[in-house]
Structures are given as structure tokens and as C-alpha cells.
N, C-alpha and C positions, 0 to 999 in steps of 0.2 A: 298600531298593530295589528285593528283587524280594520282601520282608514282600508289598506288596499285593496285587502280581502273583498270590502263590502263594491271599495268602487271597481273590482274587475269581475265583480256578481251583478255589482247593477248593468255594467258594460258589453254582458253576455245574457241580460237580462231574464237571470233568475234571480232577481229579490219579488216578490220578501224570502226573509228566512229567517229563523230560528236560531238564536245560539243559548245556549245551557253551560250557567260559569254556575258551580260548585258552589261560590263563597257571596252573601250578601257585598260585602266589602268590595270583591271585586267587581259583581258585578255594575254596579253603580259605580267603581271607580271607570271600570272598560264604559258606560254609556257617557260619565262626566268628556270622557276620551275623543268622545265624538262631538264633541262642539257643534262643529266648525261644518258638519255633515248631514246637508237635506236630501230628505226620498220625496217630501213630497210635494208636491204641484201646488200652487196659488187657489188654484179648485178645492184639491182636498184639506188646502191649511185652511180654509174656511168653514167646508164642514166638519174637519175635525175642530175647530175652537169654537165652534156652536155645538156639537155633540159635547166635549169639554165642558164646557163649562151649564147646557143643562144636564151634568148627568151631576152637578158640585152646587148644586139651586140650594139642597135644604140645609148645605155648610153655611156657617155663621160669615158674614166678612172679615173678620178675625182667621179664622179656619181655615179659608183661599188662605190667608197668605203662609203660615207653614209652612214653613221653606220644603218639606218631602213633597209639598198640593206643589207649587211652583215648580220647582224642579219637574218631576212629572210632567205636567205639563206644558215647558222648553220643551222636554223631549219624547215626547205626545206630538208636540208641533214638527218635531220634523223628522214622524215617520218613525220615529225610536222607543215599543214601548219596554217599563223592566214592571218584573215580576219577583217576587220572594219574601219569604213571611217577614221581613221588617219593613214591609207595606202598608200600608194603616187600612184594615178594610177598607175604606171609602173607596179610595186609590184601589182597588181591585176590581171594583164595580163598573168604571171604565173600560167598555171595553164598546166595541161595534158588532 
């Protein structure tokens, strides 16, 4: 659904964009639906990886493997952020 809209906005150089969704479940589902979409260059991806890893350095290795952490890292490394009431507090701290 959003894939074609985002492709159009990218073509018009109108990114980044913020999309508001009024359901946690729907927000997560829409982000999952963009699993093949990548908005970052290789350089940006490298910077995002370093930033994300640095932001989570206080977590234990086990906590870094929590599904929500791994999913959010995967989406962030494609230039897609998620923020809603169900996001773990430490993940809400991950921002530029």
C-alpha cells in the first residue's frame, strides 16, 4: 500500500516523510510490509549501524537479541523508524 506512495515521493525527492498510524499493530505491520524498501545509501547505513549499536551498548547481549530490538534495528538500517507506546523505552532513545 505505502510502497508506491513512498516510491513516488522518493522520485520527487520529497523524503524523508513521517507517516502517522493510529494503531500499534498497524504501525508494525506497515513497517514489516516495507521489508524490501531501503532508503539509505551505503554510507548512511554504516553510520546508522554505528549509531544504533552505540545506543544499545548498555544492553546485555541477550537483550540485544530481543525480537523487538532486532526488528527495529533491521528497519532503522533501511531508513524506516517506528515509534509507538509499545516500543521498549531503550529503543525510544535511538534517534539521531
